[in-house]
N, C-alpha and C positions, 0 to 999 in steps of 0.2 A: 504493499499499500504506500501511496505517496506520503511524505512527511506532513502534508497540509492539504486537506479537502475543505472547502467552504461554499456552502450554497445559500442563496437568498430566496425565501419563498413570499411571492408578492400578490398571492390570491386572497383577498380580505372577505370573502363570502362566508367564512366560516366564523361562528360566535362561540360556541361552547369551548372550542380549543383550537387556536391557529398558530402556525409556525411564523417566524420572522427569519431566523438565520439557523444554520445547523452546520456541523462539520467534525472534522477530525484534525489534530496537531501532535506532531512530535516536535517537543519544545527545545529549544536551545537551553543551556545553562543559564539560569538567573533571568529568563524571560519573564516579564511581568506585565500586569495590566492594572491601572489603577494608580492612586485612589480614584474611584469613579463611581458615578450613579447610573444605574440602568433603567430604562423605560419599561422594560417587561422582564419576566423571570427568566433566569439562566442556570442550566444545569449542566455540571460537568461530571463525567465518569472517568476516573483514573484506571487506565489499561496497565500501566507499568510505571515505575520511577515514583519520585515524590515531589512534593512542594508545601507551600504554606498559603493560608487564607487569614486575611485580617478583615474583621467585620466591626464596623462602627456602630455600636448599640445604643448611642445617644449619651449614655453616662460613661463612655470610655470604649476602647477598642478590646477585642478578645480575638486572640490569635489560635489557629488550629494547624497541626501538622497532619498532612493528608498523604496517603500512600496507596499503593496498588490495591485495587478492589474496593476503593472507597469513592463516594461522591460528594459533591457539594453544591448546595442551592444558594443563589444571589436573588434576592427579592428587589423589585423596583423600588426606587426612592430611598435606597439606603446605600451608604459609601462602603464601598468593598476595595480591596486590593488583594491580588493573588499572584504567586511568583513560583516558578520552578526552582528545584534545588540545584546548588552549584555543582554537585558531584554525580547525581543520579537524576537529571531533569525528568519530570513526567511526560508522559503522552495520555491524552485524553480524547473522548468524543464528548461532543457537546451539543445542546439545543437552546435557543432562546425561543420563548413561546408565552402565551397569554390566553385570555378568554373567560367566558363566564364562570367555567368549571374549574378553571386553574387553581385558585385558591382553595376550593373545597378538596380537591384532590391531594394537593401538597399537605393541607392540615391533617386529612386522614392518615397520610404516609409519615406523619409526625415531622415534618420538615418546614422551617421558618427561619427568620433571622435570628430568633433565640436559639433554635436548634437546626442549624445548616447543614449538617454532617449526615449523609446517607450511609448506612451499613447494611449490606444485604443479609438477610437471614439464613442464607445458606449459599454454598458454592455454585449450586444450580441457579439460584436466583439472581446472583450477580452475572452469571453467563448468559441468562436470558436476556437481562437489561443490556448487556454489552453488545451481544448480537443484534437487537433491535436498534440500537444507536449507530452501529456499524452500516446497518442496512441502510438507514437514512442518510448517513453521511455520503455513503457511495452512490446515493441516488441522484441522477441528473436530468433524465429525459422523462420520469415517471409523471403520471398525471397529479393533479393537486389532490383528487380523491384518494389515490394511492398514499401520497405523503401524509396526509391528514389521517387516513387508516392507521398508518403506522406511528403516528403521534399518539393516538389512542392506545395502541398497543405498548409504547414506552410507557404511558402513564399507568397502565394496568399493571406492567412489570414492576415500575416504581412503587406503586401502591401495595401489590400483593406480596412484593419481595423486600419490603422494608422491615428491618428489625424493631423499628420504633413506631410500627403501625398502631393506630388508635382505632379501638373498636367504635363502629358507628352505630348510632342509634337510631334506629328504625322509627318512623313517624315522628322525629324530632318537630316540635309544633314550630319553633322559629323558622327552620327550613320550609316548612309548610307554607307560612306566610310569605316568605321571600319568593317562592314559587309561584304563588296565587298573585303576587305583585308583577313579577315578570310576564306571567299571562296575561295581566290586566294592560301592561304596557305595549305587549305585542298586538293585542286587539284594538288599542286605542292611540297609539303614537301619532297618528295623523291629525289628532284632534288636540284641542288647548287644554291638555290634562296637567294636573300639578301633584306634588307630593301629598297634598291634603286630599287630593281625590283618591289616591292610593290607600291613604291611611283610612279614610272613610268607608272605602270598599270593604276593607278588612275589619272595621269596627275597632280600630286601634288608635291609641293616642299618637299624634304624629311624631313627638320626639322619641317615643319608643319604638316606633315602626322604623324610624330613620335608624336607630341604634341597632335593631337587630339585622335590618338589611345590609348596613355597612359590616357587620360581623361576619356574616355569610357571604358577602360579595367582595368585600374589600374596597368599596366605593359607595358613595352616598346614592340615594335614589334618583337624584337630580343628575348626577353624573352618569349613571347608567342610562337614563332616559335620552340624554344628549348623544351619548355614543351609540345607542340603538338606532335612533333617528339618523345620525350620520352615516352608519353603516348602510342603511337602507339607500340613503342618497347616493353614496358611493357606487353602489350596484346599480341604480338607474342612471348615473352618469356613464357608466361603462356599456351599459347594454341597451339604452334607448336613445331617441332623438328628441325627448322631451326638452323643453327650454329649462335653463337653470331656475327660472322664476317658477315655472310649473312644478318643478321637483322641490323646490324649497316649500312650497304650499304642500305637496302630497306627503311631506315628512314632518309636517307640523310647524312650519316655519314661515307664516304669513308675510313677514319681512325679509326680503330677499338679502339685503345688507347683513342683518343679524345672522342669516343662514350662512353667509359666505365667510363671515368672521369666525363663526363657531366652527366650520368645516375646516379652515385653516389652522386653528389651534390645534386641531385632533390630527389632520393629514399633513400639516406643513405645506400644504399646496392650495391655491384658489380652486373652487369647484371648476372653473374653465381649464386651468393648468392640468387638474388631475384628469379630466376627460381627455385631453389631448395626449397624456401620457399613457392611459389605461385603456383608451378606447377599444373595444372588441368590435373588429371589422366584420360585418356579416357577408357571407358567401354569395 
């Protein structure tokens, strides 16, 4: 295998779990990254060698020594630094990902900024995860559905193979409320809905609803609503001839200027530039 494999995933139609980048690298001695903040979740699994991870936890940094058959998680919005060993630099496979289910899966696997280290519960579990990561890193021409399918298999291997896996609570009421709120957003995002509307639909106090939604999703209901609307707008920009004004109205933004500002804040491009860059040409 080459010393470096690096792939970028640019299909943003997938909301539960989606990829951003993935690859494999056999690092040089003392090769490092950071201190830096990531926008999405990043997971590395060490194939051989060793290195170190430093995580800023707000009240100080914590350092971890990581070696073969261990993994480490980097969460978005946290400062991290990681570095290959001088004498025995690591090689690893890695994925950058995010999505509505990402936080739930990682928490169930016992992974977070407070507990960023993954230890497989068996040699077989580690091999399964490594093989899935290698398959993804080597994928260059496969379809988006193939790649997302293997991302789900990686998440399954991560969850089922974690030695710190947490037992899930079937019927957890706060998760039920969150799922109901997401269903309400999915059905009503084109309309002028508010967080109060969501809370009222569930007969919950607004502040309590906001608290449990953030605990389950890692973002506020308002942030989720914005990103949901804009993901629908991105799909329409790529696949239809609708005007930007019509799209803004269809996804719940009657004011086109407000829509354009919100879209650029999330995607880094204006709606027009995004359409030009990602336009799907019909045969």
